[in-house]
N, C-alpha and C positions, 0 to 999 in steps of 0.2 A: 409832836411826832412828825407832822407834815413839814415843819421847818427843818427838822433833822434830815429828812429825805431830800428836801430842796438843797440844803447845804452839801450833802454828799454828792448829789447829781452835779451841782455846779463845780465842786472840787474835781470830780472825775472829768468834766468837760475841760477844765483849766489844765489839768495834767496832760490830757490827750492832746490839746492844742499846742502845748509847749513841746511835747515830744515830736510832733509833726514839724515844728519849726526848726528843730535841731538837725533833721535829716532823715532819710529813709533807710530802713533796714530791710535787706532782702536776702533770701536763702538761695537765690539764683546764682549759678556759677559765673564768675567773672569771664570776660571775653578772652583776649589773648594774654597769657602770662608769659613773659619773656624772662627766662632765668639768667640770660647773659646780659640783660640790661644793667647799667650801673645803678647801684643802690637797691637792687632787687633782693628781697628776702626769701626767694624761692631757692631751695637747696635740692639739687638733683642727687638721688641716692643710687649708687651703682652697685649692682649685684656682684659680690666677689666670688670667684670660682673657688670651689672647695679644694683645699690643699692638705695633704697628709702632714701631720706633725707628730713625731714620735713621743714627745713629752705629754701631749694632750691625748693622743689616741692609742698609745701603747705600741708594743711590738706587733708587726704584721708579717704574715707568711704568704707565699704564693700557693702553698698546698696545705690542706687541712691536716692537723695532727691532734694529739691528745689534749693539748692545752688551747689550741686555736680552733674553736668550733663555730665562730660566728662570722658569716660572710657579709662583706659590704664592698661594693665597687670592684669586685674581682679579686679581693684579698681576704685572708682569714685573720680574725682578731681573737684575743683571749677573752675580752669582755666587750659587750655591745655598748659603745659609747654613744650611740645614736638614739637611745630611748630607755628601754627597761634594763633591769639588772638580772644577773643569772641567779643570784641567791634569793630565796624567799625571805622577805623582810617582815619583821613583826615590830610595829611601832618604830620604824626607821632603824632597827637593829637586826643583826643576823640572828637567826634561830640557832639553837644548839646543833640541830641536824645539819644546817648549812655550814657552820664552823667546822664540824667534824668532817664534812666532805672536803673542805679546804685542806685540812691536815691529812686526810686520807690520800690526796693526790701525791703527796711527797713522802709519806711514811707508811710503814706496814703495821699490822696488828694494833690498830688505834682503839683505845679504851677511853671512855669519858670518866673524868675524875670529878669535875665541878662545872656546872653550867648556870651559875647564878651571878648576877651583877654584870659589870662591864667586861671582865676578863673571864674567858672560858679556858679550862685547863684539861689537857688530854695526855694520856700516857701512850707512847708509841715506840716502835723500833725503827732506827734509821737504816740506811742501805748497807751499813757495815755490821749490823746485828746488835748494836748497842741500844740499851733502853734509855729513852729520853722523855722529858716532859715538854710538851709544846703548849704555849699559851696563845690565845687568839683574842684580839680586841673585837668585841661584838659590834662596835660602832663603825669601824673602818675595815675590818676584815684582815688587818695586818697580823702576822703570826711570827713567833720567835721561840727558840729553844730556851728553857730555863734550867 
């Protein structure tokens, strides 16, 4: 048992001595880092100024209206792209109530036909008075007439 302890101690001493011979490791910050020096691995990151992009951020208006209810940077947007979503989500899907609200914005007298699965179906009346069926994708919120 004592020989085992002596061997472990000598092995630890040997490993410790060999690591000291290789060099020192320090957590202290380096002195002057010059990013412009040739062969430097330091990369300077520049903050980009935020710029409006219609494809990414959607339509924006200077005044609030029925569809554009979220304000950011002096303009009104239909959906808040900077954080939360307007529709209450259930397991990353629209609820039946949220899908019905989407249809209710464009159609009158909306009735729920089916709210199971990926596609929700509603009966509604369009602006010309014609009865139509509207389907809503519960994952994306896209809707179409069927």
